[in-house]
C-alpha positions, 0 to 999 in steps of 0.5 A: 215461171212464164217465158218473156220470149215466145219459142221460135220453133214450136215443139212438134214442128219437126216430128209432126212431118216426115223427115224431108228428102232434099235435092242437091245440085248435080245429081245428089240427094239427101235422104234419111238413113236406111239400115241397109246403109250399114255396110257403107258406114262401116267402110267409111269409118275405116278411113283414118281421117274420119276416125280422127275428126269424128272420134269413133270407128264402126267395128261391125255392121251391127254396130253401124245399124245401131248408129243408124237407128239412133240417127233415125230416132233423132228426128222423132225426138226433135234432137237431131236430123241426119241425112245420107248424101247419096248419088242418084245415078249410082243407086243412092235413092233405092232401098238397098242404100247404094251410092252413099257418099257421106253424111250431113246432120243437124245436132244439138237442136234447140227449138225454142231458140231455133238453133242447131249444130251442123256436122258432116263427113265425106267418104274417101271415095267421094272426096274432091268433087265438092260433095260436102260443100253442096250437101252442107249448103242444101241442109243449111238453106233448108234449115234457115229457110223452110224449117225456120231455124235462126242460127246454125253453128259449125265447129271443127278442130283448128287443125282440120283445114278441109273442114274449114274450107267447107265452112267458108265455102258454104257461108259459115262465118268464122266467129272465133276460137274455142280453146281446148274445147274438144278432146281428140285421140292425140289430146285437146284441140282448139276449135273454130266456131263458124255460124250462119244466121237467117237473113 
């Protein structure tokens, strides 16, 4: 059955090139995850807030390395793109994986429609410095610019005020509430839906 609308992004457009490293203002960098980042992932997921909003914990470095392997494979599968947010001045750009401050990812990628969902967390030792907002802005600008995406969605629990502030600061317009949309450990949560579209 022939499609009446051409795909916005061609299959292979991501996997054909290496996942980019993206500069972030004020000494930060977004780079693909390394297996040596596993220690930082485990430490970050000890935080109750990260566990609460991301619905999981990491019980060992071996488990964190499995996550990282899946994050790396997401680019080749053109299903997702995951970046570590790192501090260049504290070893974040080296192969040892130092200076990890958080994570930003594009998930649920739909190339035909040029769509993806953005997700993020900031390690507890990096909060209060605007790290997340700067990283989300960098990924969003790249995705809606150079990469060719048309629409990025951002969802979070209506109880997650910090995430809502990040969404607003980074230009994601609140479009509505998805009622009882995601099951958390304490029950069903209503979810805000924010979005940015290509100008």
